[in-house]
N, C-alpha and C positions, 0 to 999 in steps of 0.2 A: 662618580655612578653618576649621569645626567636618570633624572627622573622626570617621569609624562606622567602629569596626572589626566586621567581618563574618568568622565563619570563624576561620581558622588565616590567612590573611593578607588585607592590609587593600591593595588599588589605588584610587589616584584621580584621575580623571578630572577636567580641570578645561577650561573653553573660557570665562574671562574670568567672565561672568554667574554661571554656574553652576558645580560640581562635583557626582561623583557617585561612592558609595564603589564597588566593585562585589566580587568575592565571586572567589574562586578554589580550589576545593575538589575531587569527582572527579565523572565521570560514571555516569547512569545509564540504566534502562532502564523502569522506571517509568509516563514519558511517551508510550512510545512512539517517542521518539528516537533510543536502542542505547545502547550504550556499551563500554565499556574489554575488557569479555568479548565483546558482542555489538556488535561496529561496526554501523554502518550500512551499506546496499548500496551499492558505490561508485557515482560518477557517475556514469549511461549516457545511452546515447539512441535504446536499442532495447530490447524483452521478448528473452526465449531463449526458443527453442519445440525443445520435442527431442522426431523425427521416428522411426518407423518404419521400416527399410527397407523398398520400397516389395514388398508383393506379387505373384504370377503374375500376367500377363498374362490375363484371361478370352479368351471365345472372341467377347466383343463385342467387346473391343479397349478394355477398362478394367483399373485396374491400380490398386489405393490401397494408406495408409498411414494410421498413427494417429499425432498430434501433439497431445500435451502442453505444457503453460507451465511451465517450470521455475526461469522467471528473470521476475520482473512489474517492469517499471522503471518506478518510480514517477511521472516524469517526463513517459511517451509512453505511446499504446498504439498496438502495432505486428499489423500483424491474424494470426490464423492462417495458418499456412503451408496450399496446396493437398491434401489428403488425396485426390482424386483426377485420373488425368489418361488423355489417349489413350495408345492402346499398338498396337503390332503383332501383331495375335495367331499365334500359332504355327497352321502349314499342316497338318492333318490328314493322316497316312500315307495313299498313297492305298493299299486295298486289293489283295491277291492276287486272281486270277480264279480262278473257282470253276467248274469242269467241268458241263453239267447230269446227274444222273442217266440210266441208261439204261433207257426205258419196260418195266415188269414187267408179267408177264400177271396179271389181277386174274380173282380168282373168279366167277364170277355168283350173282349171288345174285338169291332170289324177293322181291319187297316182302310184308310185311306189309299187312295189311289196315289201314287210318287209322280210329284210335281219336281221336275229338274230346273236346278234355280242355277244361272250361273255365277262365274266364278271369279268374284274379286282381285285384279290387280294385288301386288303385295308390294309397294313402293318401294323402289331402291334406296339404301339411305347412303349417303357419303363418307368418304371415309376421312375420320378427322387425322387433323395435321396438329403435329405437338410444337409449343410452344418454347420448352425447356425440357432441359434434364430432367431426372428424377437425381436428388441426392440420399445416400445416407450420410448423416453425420454427428460427430462425434458432441462428448460435451465440452461447454466453452468451461477455457481456462480460466483459471484467478487471474485475476486482474492485477495488469503488467506494471514499468511502475510508469510507463506513458498514458494510464488511468486507458486502456483497451484488452479487452481480452480475445481469445483466437479458438478458431477448433478447424477439426480436417475432417473433410468429407470425399467420400468416396460416390461414383457415379453408378449407381444403382439400373436406372434406363435409360440410353442415352437415346441422346433426338437427334437426328444428322441436321434437322432443318434450324436449329438453335448453335448460340453461338457456343464456344467453349463453354462450361463454369465454370469458377473458380472452387479452386478445392481447398484453399487456405484463405479463413474468412476470417475478418476481424471486427468487431464491433467496441464503442463505448463501453464502459463497466458500467451497470446496470445500478442508477443509484447514485451515480457521481455526479458531483457538483462543478469542481473546480481542478483537479488531478491530468483529467482526460486536454486541457486547455491546450496550446503551441507552443505559447512562449512565458518564462517564465516571471515576468511583466503579469501577462491576464491572470495563471494563477495566483501568485499573489493578491493581487485587486483581487480576486474572488473570494480568497480564502477571508480577508478584511471582511467582506461584508457577511461573509456568516454569523449564525447566532452562536454558541457554546453547545449546544446539543444540535447544529448541523455539523458542525466542526466532528462532534462524536461521531457520528451515520459517516461520516468522511472516512472518517478514522480507521473506522468499520471494515472499509469497503476499499481505500487502499493508505496504506501509510508508508509516503516514503519524502521524507525531508528533499530539498530542494537539494541540501550539500553532497547526500551520497549518491546522488545522482553525477558529480563526476567524479567519483570513485573509479578506479578498471575494472577489474572483474568480478565476477559474483562473489568471491569470500573477501576481497578490500566494500564489497556495500554491502553483506552483511552484520560485517563487524561494523560497518557504521549506526545502520541502523540500528540493533542492538548496544550499540555506545547512545546513542541518543531514547530508546527507550529506557536504560540503565540509569539518567537523567531527570525519569518523571519524579523520582522519590522528593529529589529536589529544589523541583520548582513549585511541591507542595510546602516546603520552609521559606517564611517572611525573606527577604531580602537584610542580606547582612551578614555576618559570619558563620552564622549559622550552617548558610545554604552553600557558602564558598569551600566550607571543610569538607558538606555532603558531595559537592561533584572531585576533589581529590580522595576522598576515599573510594567514589566511583571508578576514580582513571587508577586506584593505587599510589599516591602520591600525599600521602597525608601527613607525613614530615618531609617537609623538604629539605630540610639538613642531614637529616638522615641518608637517604637518595642521594645527597649531593656528595657525602661523608662516605660512603659506598662507593662511589667511580675515585674519587678522590684515593682512595687506602689500595685501590688495585692500583692505582696508574702510580703509586709510589714505589709499587712491589719491582723488583729487577728482576724476575724470573720473567721466561718470554712465556712461559704456559698465559701468566695474568693479563700480558699484552690483548690476548681477542677477549676477555673477559672483559677489563677495560673499556676496547670500545667499543662491545654489545651494549655496558651499563649505559655506555654516554650515549650511545641510539635508545635506548628502552629510556632513557631519562626525557631527550627528546621529544619523545613519542607522547609519550605525560603532556610535557609543556602545551605540546603542540596540540591537545585537546583541551586541555583546561582554557588554551586562545580560544580556541571555538564555541567551548561554552559560553566563554562569554561575551565573544563577537554574537552569540543569537540570542543572548541578553540583551544586548543591547537595539536588539529589532525593537525591542515591545517596550523600551521606552520610547522609544517614538508611536508606539502603537498605542501607548495608554494616552498620549496626545493627542491622538485619534478619540477616545474614547472619550476626551474631555472635553471636545470639543473645540481642541486646538491647533488640531491641523485635518486636513485633508486625505480622504483617500489618497489623490493620485500624491500628495505628498509623499505620505507612510509609505505608499508600493516605491514610490523612486528609492527612497532610502533603503528600502530594505532589501533590493535587489543590485545597490550597489554594496550593503552588506554581505551577502549572500556569493558576490563579485569575489571580495577581498578573502572571503573565507575557500573562495576557489581556486585562487592564487596560492594562499595559505599552500593548499596541497599540493598544490603543483610546488611551488619554491622550496630549496635545496638550501642556503644558506640562512643566518643568521641574520645579515644584512636587509636579506630580504623581508623578512618577517619585521624586522624596526620596518622599517617601510611602509607593508601592508597594518599595520596598525597607528602610522601616524599619517598615514590620507585616511582611515577610516576615524578617525578623531576629527581630521578635517572637516569632515561629511559631515560629524553628528553634530558641529560649531556649525554650518552653516543650516543644518534643519532646526537646530534651537535657532538662529537667530530670527526665522523667516515662520516663528510660532505664531497662530493668530492672538 
């Protein structure tokens, strides 16, 4: 078995016909997943809305309040709470009765002769010409993975002289600094310059690690988001065996020997009903190993980010390295063979060596 040393610690995962070296470094934020200083938002099932108190009841029997999204749960979309409701209007006080004034004697006046005055012409006003149609628009959606939010509008009053209005509207999510930028290089570079407080604010608006964007459907993206969120507690543990064991526990790979032996036992049974179970076991174990590789690849990114913090690397150099590692993770997601996994890890190792060789 050939061993490949990667960073500070070597971990070799083997399953009979393959072996995979894994990294164990530290966690970061350039890739958008969070780290030790700014962990990902905790696992959640709903958004958090903050609303003002209800206002006074109007004479029409309505009262209003204003609600803002204070925490955007990345795996669900909770509708905005109602901002208007019916209420019992206050009863107006009954006015006190007033006494009629006594009639007074009016002096007799002699009417003046009638003087006719010319009637002035009333100027005609020009008919106003509209410049745009009036729209009724719904609420803005929650922040999407591209850093934008959308809303749908309906024409309330059409304007024949104006261009056809856009009924599907979008805008950059309010308060977002990096997640809306076009390229991964721009987004990573932007995140590397955020303070922990700014990163926390960014995550509260949009939490969507770069790797999760390469997943196919929403179900896979949601699973990816939940995986990154579950790693949050591990990134609070100092570098070493404790953090690796935490990641294994999260993934469900606490005992490698037990998982491997379980699959081997199914493979050794002769009855055909165990063949499918054996194949399922190997696929499940392969997915767990893939998740552990992803955890460690992401950890490698902040080894570079630590060099940025200590002044040994530039933002440009660290951003380039993080983007390369994100590309390796995307390749890992699309690869089907263990040989591809080996190649990806070896290439990542070479990029790491190049990065270290150019430290200031």
